[in-house]
N, C-alpha and C positions, 0 to 999 in steps of 0.2 A: 392056648386053647382057642379054637375058633368058634364063634357064636354060630349055631346052625342057621341056615337060610330061613327056615320057617319061623324061628324065634325073631330073627332080625326083621323079617317082613311084618310080623305081628306088632312089634314095637314101633316100627316106622309108619305103619298104616292104621293101627288100631283095630284091624280086622284079624280074627283068628286064622292063622295060616299054619296048620299043623296040629300036633298033639298038645293039648292044654297043659298036661303034666310036665312036658319038656319046657314049655314057655314059663310055667310057674317056677320050676327049679332054676332056670337061668335068670329070671327076674330076681330071685333071692340071692343068687350068686353075684349078680351085678351090684345089688344093694348091700350085700354083706350081712343081711339079717332076714328073719322070717317075714313073710307077707301073707296076711289073711286074704282069702279070695274076695271078700267084699271090698277090699281096698282097690281092686282093679276097676271098680265102678266109679272111682273118684278121678276127675279130670287131671288133678295135679300129679298123680302118679305117672301118667303117660309122658308128661313133660320131663319128669325126673328120669324115667326109663330111657328116653332119648339121649339125655345128657350122660347117663351112666353108660350107655352103649358106646357113645363117642369116646368117653374116657377109657373104656375097656380097649377099644381099638388103638388108642394111643399108649396103652400100657400103664395108665395112671389109675390108682384105686379111687373109687368114688364112694363117698358117704353123704347121702342127702341130708344129714343133720336132722333126722327124724326126732322131733322133740316130744312127740306123743306116742303112747303105746296103742295097741289095737283097740282098747275100749275107748280111749279118748278120741281116736279117729272115727270110731263108730258114732259116738255122741256128736261129734262135729257134723257128720253126715246127716244125722237126724235133725239137727238145727233146733227149732223151737218145739218140735214134736215131743210128746211125753217120753221120758227116758225109762228104760227097763230097770227093774230092781234086781240086783244081783246079790245073792246071799252066799257068803263063804263060811262054811262050817268046818272047824278043825277040832280034832280030838286031843 
C-alpha cells in the first residue's frame, strides 16, 4: 500500500498537506498503535514518523518502542506544571 502524497508531505515537512484525518490514520498505521492528537504537538513524534515512513517504504515494520501511554506522555509534556487529577469510578 502506498502512502498518499499529502501524508508523506505532512510527515516530511511538518506542515499539514491534506486531510488531517487521513494523516492521523496513516500515522497510526505506521506506528501500529493509536496516537492521541495532542501527541502531534511533541517534537519527538515527528522524528519517529520520518523513521517509520522510511521503514514503511523499505517494507520493514516499525515500532517506536513507546514506553509510555497517552497519560504519561501528556504528563511529560506538562513538565513541572500542576498535573490534572483523574478519577476513575467503577461499579
